[in-house]
C-alpha positions as CSV (number, residue, x, y, z in Angstrom):
1,M,-1.2,0.7,-11.3
2,Q,1.2,3.2,-12.9
3,Q,0.3,5.8,-10.2
4,N,1.1,3.4,-7.4
5,F,4.5,2.7,-9.0
6,L,5.2,6.4,-9.3
7,D,4.1,7.1,-5.7
8,E,6.5,4.4,-4.5
9,L,9.4,6.4,-6.0
10,I,8.6,9.5,-4.0
11,P,10.5,9.5,-0.7
12,D,8.7,9.5,2.7
13,R,8.5,12.9,4.4
14,G,9.3,11.6,7.8
15,E,7.4,9.6,10.4
16,F,4.9,12.3,11.4
17,L,3.7,13.1,7.9
18,T,3.6,9.5,6.9
19,E,1.3,8.7,9.9
20,L,-0.8,11.8,9.1
21,R,-1.2,10.6,5.5
22,K,-2.3,7.2,6.7
23,K,-4.8,8.5,9.3
24,S,-6.3,11.0,6.9
25,A,-7.1,8.2,4.5
26,L,-9.0,6.1,7.0
27,E,-12.8,6.1,6.4
28,E,-13.7,7.2,9.9
29,S,-11.3,10.2,9.8
30,Y,-11.1,10.9,6.1
31,A,-9.6,14.3,5.3
32,P,-8.5,15.1,1.7
33,I,-4.8,15.9,1.5
34,V,-2.4,16.5,-1.4
35,Q,-1.6,13.6,-3.7
36,K,2.0,12.3,-3.5
37,S,2.8,13.5,-7.0
38,T,1.6,17.0,-6.2
39,E,3.5,16.8,-2.9
40,Q,6.7,16.1,-4.8
41,L,6.0,19.1,-7.2
42,I,5.4,21.4,-4.2
43,V,8.7,20.3,-2.6
44,T,10.6,20.8,-5.8
45,L,9.1,24.2,-6.4
46,L,9.9,25.3,-2.8
47,K,13.5,24.2,-3.2
48,L,13.8,26.1,-6.6
49,I,12.0,29.3,-5.7
50,K,12.9,29.5,-2.0
51,P,10.0,31.9,-1.1
52,Q,10.1,34.0,2.0
53,R,6.3,33.9,2.6
54,V,3.7,31.3,1.7
55,L,-0.1,31.6,2.0
56,E,-1.6,28.2,2.5
57,V,-5.4,28.1,2.2
58,G,-7.7,25.2,2.8
59,T,-6.0,23.4,5.6
60,A,-7.8,20.2,6.5
61,V,-5.3,18.5,8.8
62,G,-2.3,20.7,8.2
63,Y,-0.4,18.2,6.0
64,S,0.5,20.7,3.3
65,A,1.5,23.4,5.7
66,I,3.7,21.0,7.6
67,L,5.2,19.8,4.4
68,M,6.0,23.3,3.3
69,A,7.4,24.3,6.7
70,D,9.8,21.4,6.5
71,N,11.0,22.5,3.0
72,L,11.2,26.3,3.3
73,P,14.3,28.3,4.3
74,D,14.5,28.9,8.0
75,D,13.6,32.6,7.7
76,S,10.4,32.0,5.8
77,T,6.9,32.2,7.1
78,I,3.6,30.4,6.3
């Protein structure tokens, strides 16, 4: 119950990522993606560190890569 409350405090990341999260949770198309609390940590670290390059390994549906791309400086690469 506490985790659900905390997840509700984390802002949505836009329509596309919200739909991707919902679809990846469906039994017939299940794909493990980052938990919302970890997602918030990633976004916070990206905004603090502002890396120029990111290596994303283990892409299932691309959720984390899209999340990072949306929160990296424009001249960064994944």
